[in-house]
N, C-alpha and C positions, 0 to 999 in steps of 0.2 A: 503494500499500500504505500502511497506517496507521502513523503514527509508532511506536505502542506496540509493534506486531509487530517493527519493525526494532530498536527498542531492547531488545526481548526477546532477540534474537540475542545481545547483549552479556551479558545476564543469564544466559543458558543456558551460554554458553562460560565465563563467570566461575565459576559455581558448579560446572560440570563440571571445570574446570582445577584448582580448589582441592580438590575431592573426590578427584580422581585422585592429587593429590600428598599428599594427607592433611595438608595444611598450607596456610596462607594466609588471606586476608581477603576473603570474598566480599561483605561488607555494603556497602563504599563503591561498588564497581562495579555492584551491583545498584540501589543508591540514586541513582547519578549517571548511570545509563544514558540516561535521557530527555535530560538536559542534553548529554551527549556526542553523541547521535544528531542533535540539532538543530544543534549547533556543527560537527560534522565533516561532515555531509551538506549543511548549508545556507550554511556561512560560510568554512569553512577553505580557504585557498589553498595547495595542496600538490601534489606529484607523486609518488605511490608508486614510479614507475619511476626517479625521480632525487631521493632524500631530501636531497641536497645542494644542491639548487637554491637559488641565492643569495637570492632574494626571496620564498621560501616564508614562510607563517606559522610562528611557533614555537608549539608546545604543550608545557606542562609540567605533569605530574601531581605537584604538590607533596606531596599525601598518597599517597606512593609505595607504601605498603602495599596500596593498591587496584590493584596492578600488572596484574592481569587485565583491568582496564579498558582500559589502553593497548595491551595485547597483542591484545585482541579487536578494537580499533579498527584497529590496523595490519594484522592478518590480513584483516579484512572488507573494508577499502578497497583492498587488493591490493599491500601491501608484501611484500617477500620474507621472510615469516614463514607458515610452513605450519601447517596443522592438527595435524601431528605435533609441530612446535615448541610448540604450545599443550598438547599431551598430555604434552609433557616439562617442563612448568612446575615450577620449583624442583629440577630434576634436574641432576646433574653435567655440565658442558660444554654445557648447553643455551643457546639464545639467549633463554630467558625466565626469568631468575633471579627470586629471591623479590621483590626490589625492582628497578625499572627501572634498568638499567646502561648508561651510555653506551658505545657501541662493540660492543654485543652484538646487539641487534635494530635493523635499519635503521628510522630514524623516531624513535628515542628520543633526545631532544635533550640530555638531562642525567641524570645518576644521582640519583635521589631516594630518600628513605627517612628520613634524619635530618630530622624535621619542622621546616619554616620555611625550610629551605635552597632548596627548589625554588621558592618564590615569590620569594625573594631572587635566585636565578639569573634568573628571568623578568624582575626589575627590571634586572638587568645587560643581558639580551638587548635590552630596550626602550630602555635608554640607547644601546646600540650602534646600534640601528636608527635612532634620532633623530639621533645623531651622524653616521653614515654618510650619512643622507639630507641633512643640513645641508652635509656636505663635499662631496658628489658631485652631487646634483640640481642641474639647471639648469632655467631657464624652459622649459617645455614638455617636459621630460624627467625624469620622476619614476622613475628606475630603482631607487630604494630606497623601498619603500612597502608595508610589511607589518605585521601585527599580532602581538603576543605574547599568547597566551592561557594562563591557569593555572587549574588546579583546586586548591583548598586546603580543608582541614577545620578542625575545632575545634582540633586539636592543633598544626597550623601557627600559628593565631592565639595560642595560649597561649605558645609559644616566643618568647622576647624578640627574637630576631632579626627576626621579622615586624614588630615595631615599628620597628626600625633601618631596614629596607628600605623599608617602606611609607610611613614618614615621609619619606624621601628622595625616593621616587618622587612624592609629592605636590608636594613642594617644586620638583622639576625639570619638572612638568607633563607626565608622560609619557602623552600622550594616546592612544598606540597599545597600551597595556597595559590588558588586560581580565581581571579575576579573577573566579572563580565560587566563592563560599563554599558548601560543602556543610553547610548548617545542619541537621544531623540530631539534635543534642543528645545524641549518644552518644560515648564514648570506652571504651577497654578496661575501665575500673573501673565503668562504668554510666552513668547519666544525668549529664550534666555540670553541672546547676544546683547541685550540691553543691560545685563547685570553679571554675566558669567562668560568671560572670554578668555579663561586659562587655556594655555596650551597643555591639555592634561597629559598627553603621551610624554611630552618632554619632562613634565612634572614628575611623572612615575619613573622615567629613566633616571632622573637626578636622585631618586630614592634608592636606586640599585635594582629596580624591578626589570623584568623581561617584559617588554611591551610589544603586543601584536596589534598595529594600528589598522584602522580602515577596513574592518571585516563587515561584509554585508550581513546584517542580523536577520535577514529573510532568506538566505542561501544556505541550505543545509550542508552542502559540501563544503562551503567556505567555513562555516562554523565548525565543523567536524575537524578539518584541517588545522584550525587554530587551537582547538582543544588537544589534539594529538602533539602539536608543537609545544604547547604549554606543558603538558605532562613529561615532555622529554627534557625539558629544562628542570633540573633537580636542585640547582644551587641558588636560584632566584624565585621569588613569587612572580606570578604572571598577571598582567592586566590585559584582557582581550577587549579591544575597543570595537564595540558592535554599533554600527550605524543603522538605527531603526526608525520606523514610522510609528509614532504613538497611535494607538487605536487601529492598527493595521486591519484592514477589512471593513471598516465603516466608510462607506463611500462619501459621506458628506462632512464628517467630523474628524477623520484620521489626520494627523499632522497638525492638530490644533489643541489649544488648551481646553477646548469645549468637551473633550472626552477625557480629560485628566481626572476630574474629581466629581463627575456627576453621570447619572445614568444616561444611556444613549437615547432612550425614548423608544416606545414601541415602533413607531414607523422606521426609525433609523436601524433598529435591530432587524426588522423585516428586510430592509434595504441591504444590510450587511450579510445576512443569510443567502440573499441572491447573489451578492458580489462575490461570496466565498463559494458558492455552490454547495452550501449547507442545506440540505433539504429536510432536516429533522426539526421536530417541535422543541419547545422550550424544555431544557433539562433532558433531552432525549438523546442517548448515545446508543448507536447500533451495536450488535453483539460482536461484529467483526472488528470494530474499532476498540472496543474493551478488550478483545482478545490480543490485538497488537500492543496495547498498553500494559497489560497485566504482567507485573514483575514478581508475582508471589512465587512461582515455581523457580524462576531464575535466582531470585534472592534465596530461596531454600538451598539451592545447589551451591551457591557462593558461600553462604554461611557454613554449610557442611564441610566444604573444602577447607575453610578456615578452621573448623573444629578439629579436622584430621591433622592440620599443621599444628594446632595448639596442643593436640595429645602427644604429638612427637616431641614438641618443645618440653612438655611437662615430664616425659619419660627422660629426656636428656638434663633437664634443669628443673627438678621437682620444686625446690624452694622458691626459685624465681617464678614459677607458674603459680604456686599458692599466693605468693606476695601480689602478683599481678591480679588475681582474682580478688583479694581482699581490698586491694585499692580501688579497683573498678567498681566494687560493690559499696565503696564508701564506709568499710568497716574500720574501727580503730584496733590497734594491736591488742591481743588478748590479755595483757597485763596492764593495760592503760590506766584503769581506774584505781587500782591498788598503787601503782607506782606514783601516779600524780598525787593522790591524796597523802601519801608519805612525803613527797616534796613540799606539799603546802603545809603540812604539820611541822616540818623541819624548819621551814621559814619562820613560822610563828615562834618556835622555840629559840630561834637565833636572830633577834632584832637587828634591823639595819635601817638607819635613817638616810635614805637615798631617794633621788627623784624617782617618780613612777616610770618615767621612760627608761631609766636604768633598771628598774625592777622588771619592766617589760622584756628588756634584753635578756635578763637573768632567766626569766621564765622561757623565752625562746631557747636558750642555752640548755635549760633542763628538759624541756619537752621535745625539742628538736632531735635529741638523741634517740627518742622513741618513734619519730614520725619521718621516715624516708619520704613520705608523701608531700611534706612541706615545700611550697614554692613561694618564696618570699620576694620582696622587692620594695623599692621606694622611689619616689619622684625626685631624685637627685639629692636627697637629704639623709642618706643612711648615716653619716657621722653625727647627725642631730636627731634623727628619729630613733637611732640605736636598733636598727632592724636586722643587722647582720651578726651572726653568732660564729662560733668556731667551726662549725660544720657547714657554713655557707660556701657554696660553690657557684661562681658566676656563670651563666649561660652565655656562649659565644656563638659566633656564626659557624665556627668549626667544631665546637664541643657543646652539644646540647644536654649533656648528662648532668648537668648541675641542677641547683635548686634555688637559684637567686637570679632575678632579672633587674638590670639597671634601666629604669624606665626613662631616665633623663627628666627633664622638666615637662612632664606630660601628665598632670594629675587626672584629668578627664579620661584620656586614652588609657593610662594605667588601670583605672577602675573598671572600665568597660572591657578591657582585655582579661582582667581577673574574672569577670562574669563569664567570658567565653572559656576560660580554663576551667572554671568551676563546672560548667555545662558539659565540657568535654569528659570530665571524670578522670580519677587517678590521682588527684592532688587536693591538698588543703592550702589554698591560695591566701596570701596576704599582701597588702600594699601599705604605703605610708606617705604621709606628708604632714605639714603643720596643719592644725585644725582650721585655721583661717582659710587655708586653700582647699579645704574639702568643698568650698563654694564652687570652684571650677569643675568639681566631679560630682556634684549633688545629684544630677539626673541619672548618673550610672548607678549610684547607690539606691536611688528610687527604683530603677530597673531590677536591681538585685532583690530588693524588698517584694516587688511585684511578682517576680518569678519564683520567689522563695528558694534562692540559691545561696550557697555559702560563700560570702566575700567578706573577709576580715580586713578592716582598715584600722591601721595604727594612727591616730591623730595626736601628735604632741604639741608642746607649747600651747597649753589649753586655756590661757586666760591673760588678763592684764599682767599676770605674774612673770610673763616672759620679758617684761620691761622695756628696755631702751629701744627696741625696734619700733616701738610706738603703735598707734591705732590701726595703721595699715596692716600689721601682723598680729594685732591682739583680738582674738575672737570674743564676741559678746553674746550675739543671738544664735550662734551655730549649734550649741549643745541643745538648746530648746527645739530647733528645727529638726534635728536628728531624732530627738526624742518623740516629736509629733509625727514622724513618718511611720505609717502602718507597717507592722512586721519587721521594723528595725529594732535591734537590741542595742542599746547605748550604755557603755560603762564608763564611770569616771572614778576609778579606785582612789583610795586615800593612803595606801602604802603598799609594801611589797607583797603582802599576803593577799589583800584584795586584788592586786594586779595579777597574780598567779591565778586566783580563782576565776578572774575575768577571762584570761586566756584559755583556761580549762573549759569554760563554758563555750567559748567562741569555736574552739576546735571540735567539741562535741555537737555543736549545733549544726544540723544539716538542712534546716527548713527556713534559712533566712540569713541576712547579713548582720554583721555585728561591727559596731564602732567602738574602738578602744581609746579612750581619751586620757592622756597621760601629761604629767607636769614636767616642766623644765628644772624647777627648783626642788630642793631636797624636802622630803616630808618625813615627819616623825612616825615611826611604827606604834600602833596602838595595841594595848594589852587585850587578850581576849582568851576565853576558855574554849574547850573543844566544841561546845554547843554553839557558841558565837561564830566559830570558824565555819561550822557547817551552815549557819544561817546566811552567811555571805551570799551563797548561791540562791537565796531567795530574793535577792535585790535590795532588801532593806532590813535592818535588824537593830536590835537594842544594844548598842555598844557600852553605854554606861547607864547606870540606874540608881534609884534610891530605894529607901525602905517605904513600902506601902505605895499609895497612889501618888504619882508626880503632880505638881501644880504647874509645871511648865515642860514643854518638850522642845529640845533644840534638834534640828534636822539639818544635816550638812552632807557635802560630798567633796571628793578630792583633796585638794590642799586646804580647804576650809575646815575639814573635820579636825585637823589639829588645832586650829583657832577655837573651834567650838569645844574642844575637850578642855582646853585651858579656861574658857568661860565657864564650863560645867564645874571644874574643880573650884574656882573661886566662888561661884554662886552656892555650890554645896558647902564650902567652908563657912559661908555666912548664913548657913541654916536653911536654905532653899532646898525644896524637894525637886530635883531636876532629873529628867531622862535625856540622854543624847542618843539619837538615831542616825546611824550612817546608811545612806541610801545610794550605794553605788550604781544601781541599775533600776531606775524607777518603773520600766516596762515589766520587768520580772516581779518586782514588788506588787504591782497591780494585778498581776495574775494569781497571786496567792489567794487561798480562800479567805473568807471573810473573818473566819475566827482568828487566823493568823495576823491579818492586817489590823484587826482590832486589838490584839495583844500588843502590837507595836505602837500603834497610834490610837490609843483608846478614845472614843468618840466624845466622851465626857470631859476630856482635857483640851480645852479649846485655846488656852494660852500656849501658842507655838511660835517659834521663831526659826525661819529657814535661812541658811547662810550658804551662798554659792556665788562665786565670782563670774556669773553669767546673767543673762537677761532675768530680771526679777519676776516678771509676770507669770513665768511657768509655775511658780510655786504656790499660787493661790489655791491650786487644787488640793494641797496638803495642809496649808495653814488657815484656810479660809479667809473671809474678809476682815475677821476679827484679830487674825494673826499679824505677824510683822515679817517682813522679808529684807535681808540685807543682801542686795544683789546690785547688778548694773541697770542703770536707766539712761545711760549714754555710752558713746564710744570711750576709748581709753586716751592716754596720753603717753608721750615719750619721756621716760624717766625710769630710774632704778625701781625694781619691783617693790622693794620695801616702802618707798615713798609712795607709789601708787595704791598699795594695799591700805596704806593709813589715809590717803586722800579720799578713797572710795569706801571706807568704813569696814574693811576687812581686818579688824583687829579684835583682840581679846576684850579690850576696854569698851568698844562699841558694842559688841555682842552683849556684854554684861549690862551695859546701860540700857540697851534696847529691851533686854528681858526684864529689868526692873521697872522700866517704864510701862511695859505691857502688864506686869503683875499688879502695879499700882493702880 
């Protein structure tokens, strides 16, 4: 059967799905249908009956607004995505939301839609593939050997994150990454030459990519030749520049922004069917076309061949094979809980007054020895973030067997790349920057939360306490915004023990991202008994208490716990009945049962003071409008930290005076 007729099945399903929903983007799926047909039918190694096959090729639709393209591909090739699911496009509780969302339809490898992040996720997947291959493959046993394919449009290329990610991909020589640029010259506003005139091929050549220019995106033979050439280049990622017509097949709207983000309309769909020679009704695919597309049997054969290869690998290298399975299944080492609990108990027994960023590095040192799946990195700030430990080995273009990525000054790119590494599997990935500069990466962390994938971010220099660098570097509202992000776990530990517990939690958590917020300045370790150490993992706990019912509760996090502890001691010495609550992770505390939360913050004790060198407003949920908050209501200043803490009220004296005023 002709390639064009098979590609037309994508076009028909795409325009029908958008029309039925009366919402969507038919242009990109219709324009890229020929490329998709050649790739998916001629090159993709995948098994629709097992979408999680470890050595499958990964496919990312970075221009995620064209979601009917991937839904059509998944349906036609035999994934568990029915024609009724396609008819339910963009409807409540459907498996086919407006943009591809991870976890909804089998075969969707990542959530895309925020442009540029899909190609960046693909870079992360390609890094993971190269690193897993370097760590596990042995002579005669290539058990990790797959490609990452990505479709992207002009919008992805205009977003700055594409520069961050594609530049690094070239530097690292990701030869198994193949991207297809949908060069159709159209965005929602119209023809892009008014705002996008980059020489994209030269741009990617300057990154160190293999570039295949001027491919006719509607010529199956030309597309196939380009893919073959891309696969033959193993030292560089490849950009295939595909010249396409957006909305191909629509006789009156193709080549125009009119088909970019709106249904074609019934009359135009009828005209398109006639133009394409597609004689079937809405959502109707004839059996012979289904038969040509069906990849279930071929996928089963491909996975079975890999299973045989892996069995031979397991016979030759049983320990490596078992480790590969453990890591791809996301399982922690068998002795994990016991050893880490002992490490934390030992930290409590051996106090150290150190910055929590140093405590974080110590935790990496202790836990890293147990976790060959660690994949660390920092956005150019490793000496300040303290994210390298003695077992860190940098990944290079010629040696990908390491466990540490130097991301350069690419906070957004780093964070979205880590999402791709997590989605690929086999690693526990973390990155780092100053807390202030999580602002550059916020949307990638939001995507991690949306997808429920493990992305650990180390955010140091957590407050005005970083001092002389001034308000451009001093975070104020960032902690609150992280806490307000659904499915984000946010920790701000007060000493080395809480820091280790935070790391343990982040490593164990597989259903969402974790932000670990650490100080630049030294912090005093707090006394605790075993029960209090155990309660750290509940997010908030009673650190210091009084006899009987307290008349006042102090709540603090991070560096301010030490200040609150001094205030507690002074108030207690004066005969006040005070409780001090440390709350390193408010999201976890909020998830505890009502009885536990009441035991920590009894509802009949309304005299409460919260102390945190972050935006004050967040804390009203814990102190109420009758309580007091010692927090930030402005940006910081450039001065030594101790002067700033005094200026903004983060002193023992101010906490004591505020408490007394409240009690009075």
